[in-house]
C-alpha positions as CSV (number, residue, x, y, z in Angstrom):
1,M,-38.4,26.2,-105.9
2,V,-34.7,25.8,-105.0
3,Q,-34.1,25.0,-101.4
4,N,-32.3,28.0,-100.1
5,R,-29.4,28.1,-97.5
6,L,-31.8,29.5,-94.9
7,S,-33.9,26.4,-94.9
8,K,-30.9,24.3,-93.9
9,I,-30.3,26.2,-90.6
10,K,-31.6,24.5,-87.4
11,P,-35.2,25.4,-86.6
12,Y,-34.8,27.6,-83.5
13,T,-31.8,29.5,-85.0
14,R,-33.7,29.9,-88.2
15,A,-36.8,31.3,-86.5
16,I,-34.8,33.9,-84.6
17,L,-32.8,34.7,-87.8
18,K,-36.1,35.3,-89.7
19,G,-37.3,37.5,-86.9
20,H,-34.3,39.8,-87.4
21,L,-34.7,39.8,-91.2
22,C,-38.4,40.8,-90.8
23,S,-37.1,43.7,-88.7
24,S,-35.1,44.8,-91.7
25,G,-38.1,44.7,-93.9
26,V,-37.9,41.3,-95.5
27,P,-41.4,39.8,-95.9
28,Y,-41.8,36.5,-94.0
29,D,-43.5,34.9,-97.0
30,K,-40.5,35.7,-99.3
31,M,-38.0,33.8,-97.1
32,D,-38.3,30.6,-99.1
33,R,-36.6,32.3,-102.1
34,P,-32.9,32.2,-102.8
35,F,-31.2,35.1,-101.0
36,I,-28.9,37.0,-103.3
37,A,-26.2,39.3,-101.8
38,V,-25.8,42.5,-103.8
39,A,-22.3,43.7,-102.8
40,N,-22.1,47.3,-103.9
41,S,-19.2,49.7,-103.8
42,W,-21.2,52.9,-104.3
43,N,-20.0,56.2,-102.8
44,E,-20.1,59.9,-103.6
45,I,-16.4,60.3,-104.2
46,V,-15.4,57.9,-107.0
47,P,-16.6,58.8,-110.5
48,G,-16.7,55.2,-111.5
49,H,-19.0,54.4,-108.6
50,V,-21.3,57.3,-108.1
51,H,-24.0,55.7,-110.2
52,L,-23.9,52.2,-108.8
53,R,-27.0,52.7,-106.7
54,Q,-29.0,53.0,-109.8
55,L,-27.4,49.9,-111.4
56,A,-28.1,48.0,-108.1
57,E,-31.8,48.9,-108.3
58,Q,-31.9,47.3,-111.8
59,V,-30.0,44.2,-110.5
60,K,-32.5,43.8,-107.7
61,K,-35.5,44.1,-110.0
62,G,-34.0,41.3,-112.2
63,I,-33.4,39.1,-109.1
64,I,-37.0,39.5,-107.9
65,E,-38.3,38.8,-111.4
66,A,-36.4,35.6,-111.5
67,G,-37.7,34.4,-108.2
68,G,-34.8,35.4,-105.8
69,Y,-34.7,37.9,-103.0
70,P,-31.9,40.6,-103.1
71,L,-30.2,42.0,-100.0
72,E,-27.7,44.8,-100.6
73,F,-24.7,45.8,-98.6
74,N,-21.8,48.2,-99.3
75,T,-18.0,48.2,-99.2
76,I,-15.3,50.8,-99.7
77,A,-13.9,52.2,-103.0
78,V,-10.8,54.4,-103.5
79,C,-10.4,56.6,-106.5
80,D,-6.8,56.3,-107.8
81,G,-7.2,59.6,-109.7
82,I,-7.9,61.5,-106.5
83,A,-5.4,59.5,-104.5
84,Q,-2.6,60.1,-107.1
85,G,0.5,62.0,-106.4
86,H,0.4,62.1,-102.6
87,D,0.5,59.8,-99.5
88,G,-3.1,58.8,-100.1
89,M,-1.9,56.5,-102.9
90,K,-0.3,54.3,-100.2
91,Y,-3.8,53.1,-99.3
92,S,-5.0,52.2,-102.7
93,L,-3.5,48.7,-103.2
94,P,-4.0,47.7,-99.5
95,S,-7.7,48.6,-100.0
96,R,-8.0,45.6,-102.2
97,D,-7.7,43.3,-99.2
98,I,-10.1,45.3,-97.2
99,I,-12.7,45.0,-99.9
100,A,-12.2,41.2,-100.2
101,D,-12.3,40.8,-96.4
102,S,-15.4,42.9,-95.9
103,V,-17.4,41.0,-98.6
104,E,-16.2,37.7,-97.1
105,T,-17.2,38.9,-93.6
106,M,-20.8,39.9,-94.7
107,I,-21.3,36.6,-96.5
108,R,-19.8,34.3,-94.0
109,A,-21.0,36.1,-90.9
110,H,-24.7,35.9,-91.9
111,E,-24.6,32.5,-93.8
112,I,-27.9,33.1,-95.5
113,F,-26.8,33.8,-99.0
114,D,-27.2,31.5,-102.0
115,G,-25.6,33.7,-104.6
116,M,-23.8,37.0,-105.0
117,V,-23.8,39.9,-107.5
118,M,-20.9,42.4,-107.1
119,L,-21.1,46.0,-108.5
120,S,-17.8,47.7,-109.1
121,S,-15.8,49.5,-111.7
122,C,-12.4,50.9,-110.6
123,D,-8.9,49.9,-110.0
124,K,-8.7,47.9,-106.8
125,I,-12.4,47.4,-106.3
126,V,-13.0,45.0,-109.2
127,P,-10.1,42.7,-108.2
128,G,-11.1,42.9,-104.6
129,M,-14.6,41.8,-105.4
130,L,-13.3,38.9,-107.6
131,M,-11.0,37.8,-104.8
132,A,-14.0,37.7,-102.5
133,C,-16.0,35.6,-104.9
134,A,-13.3,33.1,-105.4
135,R,-12.8,32.9,-101.7
136,V,-16.5,32.4,-100.6
137,N,-17.2,30.3,-103.8
138,L,-20.9,31.0,-104.1
139,P,-22.7,31.3,-107.5
140,S,-21.4,34.8,-108.4
141,L,-21.6,37.4,-111.1
142,V,-20.0,40.8,-111.6
143,V,-21.9,43.9,-112.8
144,L,-19.5,46.5,-114.1
145,G,-19.9,50.3,-113.9
146,G,-19.0,50.9,-117.5
147,V,-17.2,53.9,-119.0
148,M,-17.8,57.7,-119.1
149,P,-17.9,59.3,-122.5
150,N,-14.9,61.4,-123.7
151,Y,-15.6,64.6,-125.6
152,I,-12.0,65.2,-126.5
153,K,-9.3,62.8,-127.6
154,P,-6.7,61.5,-125.2
155,K,-3.9,63.5,-126.9
156,E,-5.8,66.7,-126.1
157,S,-6.0,65.8,-122.4
158,K,-2.3,64.9,-122.3
159,K,-1.4,68.1,-124.1
160,A,-3.3,70.2,-121.5
161,R,-1.4,68.4,-118.7
162,Q,1.9,69.1,-120.3
163,Q,0.9,72.8,-120.8
164,F,0.1,73.0,-117.1
165,L,3.5,71.5,-116.1
166,S,5.3,74.0,-118.3
167,G,3.3,76.9,-117.0
168,A,1.4,77.6,-120.2
169,L,-2.0,76.7,-118.7
170,D,-3.4,77.6,-115.3
171,E,-5.4,75.5,-112.8
172,K,-8.8,76.6,-114.0
173,G,-7.8,75.9,-117.6
174,L,-6.6,72.4,-116.8
175,V,-9.8,71.6,-114.9
176,S,-11.9,72.9,-117.8
177,V,-10.1,70.6,-120.3
178,T,-10.1,67.6,-117.8
179,R,-13.9,67.9,-117.5
180,K,-14.2,67.3,-121.2
181,Y,-12.2,64.1,-120.9
182,Y,-13.8,63.0,-117.5
183,P,-17.3,64.6,-117.8
184,C,-19.5,62.4,-115.6
185,A,-20.1,59.0,-114.0
186,G,-18.2,55.9,-115.2
187,A,-14.7,54.7,-115.3
188,C,-12.1,57.0,-116.9
189,P,-12.1,56.4,-120.6
190,F,-8.5,55.3,-121.1
191,L,-7.3,51.7,-120.8
192,G,-6.1,52.1,-117.3
193,T,-6.5,49.6,-114.5
194,A,-10.2,50.3,-114.1
195,N,-11.1,49.5,-117.7
196,T,-8.5,46.7,-117.9
197,M,-10.0,44.9,-114.9
198,Q,-13.6,45.5,-116.2
199,G,-12.5,43.9,-119.5
200,L,-10.7,41.0,-117.8
201,S,-13.8,40.3,-115.6
202,E,-15.6,39.5,-118.8
203,A,-12.7,37.6,-120.3
204,L,-12.6,35.5,-117.1
205,G,-16.2,34.6,-117.7
206,M,-17.4,36.4,-114.6
207,A,-19.4,39.2,-116.3
208,L,-22.1,39.0,-119.0
209,P,-20.8,39.4,-122.6
210,N,-20.2,42.9,-123.9
211,T,-20.8,44.6,-120.5
212,S,-17.2,45.6,-119.8
213,W,-17.3,49.1,-121.4
214,M,-20.9,50.0,-121.8
215,G,-21.7,53.7,-121.4
216,A,-22.4,54.4,-117.7
217,L,-26.2,54.6,-117.1
218,S,-27.0,54.0,-120.8
219,D,-30.2,52.2,-121.6
220,E,-28.2,49.1,-122.6
221,Q,-26.3,49.1,-119.3
222,L,-29.5,49.4,-117.3
223,D,-31.0,46.5,-119.2
224,A,-27.8,44.4,-118.8
225,A,-27.9,45.0,-115.0
226,K,-31.4,43.7,-114.8
227,E,-30.4,40.7,-116.9
228,A,-27.5,40.1,-114.6
229,G,-30.1,39.9,-111.7
230,R,-32.1,37.3,-113.5
231,Q,-29.0,35.3,-114.5
232,I,-27.6,35.1,-110.9
233,V,-30.8,33.2,-109.9
234,Q,-30.2,30.8,-112.8
235,L,-26.6,30.2,-111.6
236,V,-28.0,29.4,-108.1
237,K,-30.5,27.0,-109.6
238,K,-27.7,25.2,-111.6
239,N,-25.2,25.5,-108.7
240,I,-22.6,27.0,-110.9
241,R,-20.1,28.5,-108.5
242,A,-17.3,31.1,-108.9
243,R,-14.5,28.5,-109.0
244,D,-16.3,26.5,-111.6
245,I,-15.8,29.5,-113.8
246,M,-12.5,30.9,-112.6
247,T,-10.3,28.0,-113.7
248,K,-6.7,27.9,-114.9
249,K,-8.1,28.1,-118.5
250,A,-10.1,31.1,-117.6
251,F,-7.1,32.9,-116.2
252,E,-5.0,32.1,-119.3
253,N,-7.8,33.5,-121.4
254,A,-7.8,36.7,-119.4
255,I,-4.0,37.0,-119.7
256,S,-4.3,36.6,-123.5
257,V,-6.9,39.4,-123.7
258,L,-4.7,41.6,-121.4
259,L,-1.7,41.2,-123.6
260,A,-3.6,41.6,-126.9
261,M,-4.9,45.0,-125.9
262,G,-1.9,46.2,-123.9
263,G,-3.8,46.6,-120.7
264,S,-2.6,47.9,-117.3
265,L,0.5,46.4,-115.7
266,N,-1.5,46.3,-112.4
267,A,-3.4,43.4,-113.8
268,C,-0.2,41.4,-113.2
269,L,-0.7,42.0,-109.5
270,H,-4.5,41.4,-109.6
271,L,-4.9,38.3,-111.6
272,P,-2.4,36.3,-109.5
273,A,-4.1,37.6,-106.3
274,I,-7.6,36.5,-107.6
275,A,-6.2,33.2,-108.8
276,R,-4.6,32.5,-105.4
277,E,-8.0,32.8,-103.8
278,A,-9.2,30.1,-106.3
279,G,-6.3,27.8,-105.4
280,I,-4.4,28.5,-108.7
281,D,-0.8,29.6,-108.9
282,L,-0.2,32.3,-111.6
283,S,3.4,33.4,-111.8
284,L,4.9,36.3,-113.7
285,D,6.6,33.7,-116.0
286,T,3.1,32.7,-117.1
287,F,2.4,36.2,-118.3
288,D,5.7,36.4,-120.2
289,K,5.2,32.9,-121.8
290,I,1.8,33.9,-123.1
291,S,3.1,37.3,-124.2
292,R,5.5,35.6,-126.6
293,K,2.7,33.9,-128.5
294,V,-0.2,36.4,-128.2
295,P,0.3,39.4,-130.4
296,F,-0.7,43.0,-129.7
297,I,-3.8,43.7,-131.9
298,A,-5.9,46.4,-130.2
299,A,-4.4,49.8,-129.4
300,V,-6.2,52.5,-127.4
301,T,-4.7,55.0,-125.0
302,P,-2.1,54.9,-123.6
303,N,-0.9,52.7,-126.4
304,N,-2.6,55.0,-129.0
305,N,-3.6,58.6,-128.2
306,N,-6.4,58.8,-130.7
307,F,-8.7,56.1,-129.3
308,T,-10.2,55.2,-125.9
309,T,-12.1,52.2,-124.5
310,N,-15.3,53.8,-125.8
311,D,-13.8,53.1,-129.3
312,L,-12.8,49.6,-128.4
313,Q,-16.4,48.9,-127.2
314,R,-17.7,50.4,-130.5
315,A,-15.4,48.0,-132.4
316,G,-17.1,45.0,-130.8
317,G,-15.7,45.0,-127.2
318,I,-14.4,41.9,-125.5
319,P,-16.5,39.5,-127.5
320,A,-15.0,40.7,-130.8
321,L,-11.5,40.8,-129.3
322,M,-11.8,37.2,-128.1
323,K,-13.3,36.1,-131.4
324,E,-10.1,37.4,-133.1
325,L,-8.0,35.6,-130.5
326,A,-10.1,32.4,-130.7
327,P,-7.2,30.2,-132.0
328,L,-5.2,31.1,-128.9
329,L,-7.9,30.7,-126.3
330,H,-9.5,28.0,-124.3
331,L,-12.9,28.2,-125.9
332,D,-14.4,25.5,-123.7
333,A,-14.1,27.6,-120.6
334,L,-17.4,28.1,-118.7
335,T,-18.9,31.5,-118.1
336,V,-21.7,33.1,-116.1
337,T,-24.0,32.7,-119.0
338,S,-23.9,29.0,-118.2
339,R,-22.4,28.6,-121.7
340,S,-18.8,28.4,-122.9
341,V,-16.6,31.2,-124.3
342,D,-17.1,29.6,-127.8
343,E,-20.9,29.9,-127.5
344,N,-20.7,33.4,-126.1
345,I,-18.6,34.8,-129.0
346,A,-20.1,32.8,-131.8
347,D,-21.9,35.8,-133.3
348,A,-19.3,38.4,-132.4
349,K,-17.9,40.6,-135.1
350,V,-15.1,43.1,-135.3
351,L,-16.7,46.3,-136.4
352,D,-13.6,48.5,-136.8
353,R,-10.3,47.1,-138.1
354,E,-8.6,50.4,-137.2
355,I,-9.2,49.5,-133.5
356,I,-9.0,45.6,-133.5
357,H,-6.5,44.3,-136.0
358,P,-6.6,40.9,-137.6
359,L,-4.6,38.2,-135.7
360,D,-2.3,37.7,-138.7
361,Q,-1.8,41.5,-139.1
362,P,-0.9,42.5,-135.6
363,L,0.4,45.9,-134.4
364,E,3.2,44.0,-132.8
365,P,4.1,40.3,-132.8
366,E,4.2,40.0,-129.0
367,G,1.8,41.0,-126.3
368,G,1.7,44.4,-124.7
369,I,3.4,43.5,-121.5
370,A,6.9,42.1,-121.0
371,V,8.6,40.6,-117.9
372,L,12.3,41.7,-117.5
373,K,14.8,39.9,-115.3
374,G,18.4,40.5,-114.3
375,N,20.5,41.4,-111.3
376,L,18.2,44.4,-110.6
377,A,15.1,42.2,-110.6
378,N,15.8,38.5,-109.9
379,Q,12.1,37.8,-109.4
380,G,11.0,40.0,-112.3
381,A,10.0,43.5,-113.3
382,L,7.2,44.7,-115.6
383,I,7.0,47.0,-118.6
384,K,4.2,47.9,-120.9
385,Q,6.2,47.3,-124.1
386,S,3.2,48.4,-126.3
387,A,3.6,51.9,-125.0
388,V,7.4,52.2,-125.4
389,P,8.8,54.1,-128.4
390,D,10.9,52.0,-130.7
391,E,14.0,54.1,-130.0
392,L,13.8,53.3,-126.3
393,M,13.5,49.5,-126.5
394,T,17.1,49.4,-125.6
395,F,18.6,51.9,-123.2
396,S,21.8,52.4,-121.3
397,G,22.5,55.3,-118.9
398,P,23.7,56.5,-115.5
399,A,21.5,56.1,-112.5
400,L,20.0,59.1,-110.7
401,V,18.6,57.7,-107.5
402,F,15.7,58.9,-105.3
403,N,14.3,57.2,-102.1
404,S,10.8,58.4,-102.7
405,E,8.4,60.0,-105.1
406,E,8.7,63.3,-103.2
407,Q,12.5,63.4,-103.6
408,F,12.1,63.0,-107.3
409,Q,9.5,65.7,-107.6
410,E,11.7,68.1,-105.5
411,A,14.6,67.4,-107.8
412,Y,12.5,68.0,-110.9
413,T,11.2,71.3,-109.5
414,A,14.9,72.3,-108.8
415,G,15.8,71.5,-112.4
416,K,18.0,68.6,-111.5
417,I,16.5,66.0,-114.0
418,S,18.1,65.8,-117.4
419,E,18.1,63.5,-120.5
420,N,19.9,60.2,-120.8
421,H,19.5,59.2,-117.1
422,A,18.0,56.1,-115.6
423,I,15.8,57.6,-112.9
424,V,15.6,55.2,-110.0
425,I,12.7,55.7,-107.5
426,R,12.9,53.1,-104.7
427,Y,11.4,52.2,-101.4
428,E,7.9,52.5,-103.0
429,G,7.2,48.8,-103.1
430,P,4.5,46.9,-101.1
431,K,6.7,46.8,-97.9
432,G,8.8,49.9,-98.5
433,G,6.1,52.4,-99.3
434,P,4.4,50.8,-97.5
435,G,1.5,50.3,-99.9
436,M,3.2,50.4,-103.3
437,R,2.1,53.8,-104.7
438,E,1.5,54.4,-108.4
439,L,4.0,56.8,-109.8
440,H,1.8,58.2,-112.5
441,R,2.7,61.8,-111.8
442,C,6.4,60.9,-112.2
443,T,5.7,59.3,-115.6
444,E,3.8,62.4,-116.7
445,I,6.8,64.6,-115.8
446,L,9.3,62.3,-117.6
447,A,7.1,62.3,-120.7
448,R,8.7,65.7,-121.4
449,Y,12.1,64.0,-122.0
450,R,13.1,62.1,-125.2
451,N,15.7,59.7,-123.8
452,I,15.1,58.8,-120.2
453,A,14.1,55.7,-118.2
454,L,12.2,55.3,-115.0
455,I,13.0,52.3,-112.8
456,T,11.0,51.6,-109.6
457,D,9.7,49.0,-107.2
458,G,6.5,51.0,-107.1
459,R,3.6,50.7,-109.6
460,F,2.4,52.6,-112.6
461,S,-1.0,53.8,-113.6
462,G,-2.5,52.0,-116.6
463,A,-2.2,55.4,-118.4
464,S,1.6,55.4,-118.1
465,A,3.8,55.2,-121.2
466,G,7.4,55.5,-122.1
467,L,10.4,53.5,-120.8
468,S,8.8,52.9,-117.4
469,V,10.0,49.7,-115.7
470,G,8.2,49.0,-112.4
471,Y,7.2,46.4,-109.9
472,L,10.9,45.4,-109.4
473,S,11.1,42.3,-107.2
474,P,12.6,41.9,-104.7
475,E,12.0,45.5,-103.7
476,A,14.5,47.7,-102.0
477,A,12.9,47.2,-98.6
478,E,13.4,43.5,-98.9
479,G,17.1,43.9,-99.6
480,G,16.8,43.8,-103.4
481,T,19.7,45.0,-105.6
482,L,17.7,48.2,-106.2
483,A,18.7,49.3,-102.6
484,L,22.4,49.2,-103.6
485,V,22.2,51.4,-106.7
486,Q,24.2,54.7,-106.5
487,D,24.2,57.8,-108.6
488,G,26.2,57.3,-111.7
489,D,25.9,53.5,-111.9
490,Q,25.2,52.3,-115.4
491,I,21.9,50.5,-116.0
492,D,21.2,48.6,-119.2
493,I,17.7,47.7,-120.4
494,D,16.9,45.5,-123.4
495,V,13.1,44.9,-123.7
496,A,13.4,42.5,-126.6
497,R,15.9,40.4,-124.6
498,R,13.8,40.8,-121.4
499,S,16.8,42.0,-119.5
500,I,17.5,44.8,-116.9
501,S,21.0,44.9,-115.3
502,L,23.1,47.0,-113.1
503,K,26.7,47.2,-114.4
504,V,28.5,47.1,-111.1
505,D,31.1,44.5,-110.1
506,P,29.6,41.9,-107.7
507,V,32.4,42.4,-105.2
508,E,31.5,46.1,-105.0
509,L,27.8,45.2,-104.6
510,S,28.7,42.9,-101.7
511,R,30.7,45.7,-100.1
512,R,27.7,48.0,-100.4
513,E,25.4,45.4,-99.0
514,E,27.5,45.0,-95.9
515,K,27.2,48.8,-95.2
516,L,23.5,49.1,-96.2
517,T,21.2,50.6,-93.7
518,Q,17.6,50.0,-94.7
519,L,15.3,53.1,-94.9
520,K,12.4,53.0,-92.4
521,R,9.4,55.1,-93.0
522,E,6.8,56.4,-90.6
523,A,3.5,54.7,-91.3
524,S,0.0,54.3,-89.8
525,Q,-0.8,51.1,-87.9
526,F,-2.8,49.9,-90.8
527,L,0.1,50.4,-93.3
528,K,2.5,48.8,-90.8
529,L,0.3,45.8,-90.7
530,Y,0.1,45.7,-94.5
531,A,3.9,45.9,-94.8
532,T,4.5,42.9,-92.4
533,S,1.9,40.7,-94.1
534,T,2.2,41.4,-97.8
535,S,4.2,39.4,-100.4
536,S,6.4,40.9,-103.2
537,A,4.9,42.3,-106.4
538,A,6.2,39.2,-108.2
539,H,3.6,37.2,-106.2
540,G,0.7,39.7,-106.6
541,A,1.4,41.6,-103.4
542,V,-1.0,39.2,-101.7
543,R,-1.3,38.8,-97.9
544,M,0.8,36.0,-96.7
545,V,-0.8,34.5,-93.6
């Protein structure tokens, strides 16, 4: 029997502590077992999390079978789909820190845990959990919520949304179609941030192989959850901790997988934030450097409107994708199986070449994400180049400037948006929002136009496509050049050259800067605190304390 953390506490304190645990229902004769924290993010609001209680029960059964003792606690989870398009989205990214802080608090305040299993599935919750595990550095493992099935193709869902926006479909009709695309528990089926971060958890080595996109509550997922419970006890016995797995090599593997499948741009916020907790610096330049050598080989929506992550899982999932990328990966990286990546993917096979293309026959020679720089974004801006039509890879047009998402939507409703413009939506960054909203509703509106660009210091949903350049750093609220743009200014974008520039004389920009009055927004106490403590998007929007 492994000596657990509880046994190392001073006798009197240990006795009182055991008394309290007995009050919670822990049998006295089980207190010599390793205590495993089961950090859950279940709630009745988020589709990706409504089933996590059932998964947690399977995890706990596995822990008990392997000789451990599970103790479950909960943290919050925000649904980006429900928070989308209104002020609620300001709370989504900041919730990532609350999740990491709350898990750290439960672990460190009680100081009885020998290992930790984290159950999550959606956008900010998976990275928040991974930040916590890097921070507390216990033997840790992620159990993922998996994916809901889709009964219609992505293009049918997108068509219905456009019909609603044009007035051809009413609310009840759109809800009816949406329920066929989002029918039940699990992460939404497209390769948004939720499924991107589920996949990257596995690519990092922190989740069991092939568990990223299992069907929610399928027999194989329930079995995998129980196996995860068994495996965390083995990690405790071997003293394999989170930072032993989340190394620089592991993060570079995860970035390679991200780029190969054209995953969500939000991962460029989350991976640096997780890495920072593990003591690793991960700059945007690292993403762009890897993007130039890792090709884009797996296209599902929003990069391809015929396939979803359910199809990617059917094609072999993360193990098959990593097997195809093997020459570009660090195969000796350790994983939660206690084995290397190389050992985990040894028997993996690509089962559908229409989904996962050969490395030497890529969809595109570069990865799905590019980092643009120029006088509009000295620290960098992000674009999902895998979702940009060929004819928009270069663009030049006059700016049409808005100081909020609401201003843009009002202009659209009033018929003031037209082709050939560079739509600028600013003061939506981490500090300016505050909270850095996703502007997915804006990208859905602009999908109706053929030749238009969106430029913002806000974020995008993983489902966004088109010429959408976001995460501009420094943001407008930090005095970035974006704050100086005026209607009619020419903006040039060249994705291949990684450039974004404002064609205004530097002398004129200096004059504008002298006269600039920064926009100040009303915000809650929590969001004010977030604004004063967060870094720029170029550094992962992490808390700087």
